[in-house]
N, C-alpha and C positions, 0 to 999 in steps of 0.2 A: 336393380342390382346396386345402384349407387347407395340406396338406403341401407343395404346390407353392409357395405364397406364402411359407411359413415357410422353405423351402430357399432361395428367391431372396433373402429378407431376410438369411439367414445368410451367403450367398455375398457379398452386397453389403457387409455389415458386415466380413467378412474382407478384402475388397478395400480398404475404407477404412482399416482398421487397418494392413494391409501397406503401403499407400501412405504413411501417416503415418510408419511406422517407417523405410521406405526413404529418404524425403525427409529425415528427421531425421539419419540416418547420412551421407547425401551432403552435406547442409548443414554438418554438424560437420566432415567431412573437408576440405571446401573452405575453411571458416572457419579451420581449423587451418593449412592451407596458406597462406592470406593472412597470418595472424599470423606464421608462421615466416618467410615471405619478407620481411615488413616489418621484422623485427628482426634478420635476418641480414645482416651487411655493408651498412650503410646507404649506404656510399660508392658501391657498385655498383647502387644502387636505380634509377638512371636508365636503365640498360641493359635487359636482358631481365626483370629482376625487376618493374619497373613494369608491363610487359605482362602478366606472370603474375598480378599483383594485380588488374589491370583485368579480365582474363578471369575470374578467380575471382569478382569482384563481379558480373559479368554472369551467370555460372552460378548464383550464389545468387539473383539477382532472377528469372531465368527459371524456375529450379527452384521457387521459391516461387509464382510465378504458375501454373505447370503443376499444382502440388499443389492450389492453391485451386480451379482449374477442375475437376479430377478429383473433388475432394471435393464440390463443389456438384452435379456431375452425378450422383454416387452418392447424394447427399441427395435430389435430385429423383426419382431412381429409387426410393428407399425410400418417398417420399411417394406415388408412383404405385402401388407395390405395395400399400400400405395402402388407397388409394382403390379399386383394383380388387378387393381382398379384401372391402371393405365392400359394393361393388356386387354381388359374387357371393353374399354372405350375405343380401342384401336389406335392408340398413340404409339 
């Protein structure tokens, strides 16, 4: 039974670290896009560039919220794994 809990713990840790890495890469790419669009040809900023910047900002905000939600779900899952492991050990 301990092997089962340890493998669940390892899988959850892997999901959490993969999620963090993926969200960091996506946020960096979107942030770079926002900076590039902001400083390239400021005269044309009012046209489609402003829309791209606003969409990029929304993607950053929603991506951050999604990352936090998934992180806390994984954290609660880890706590439950340890709780059930303690219960099965009789502690």
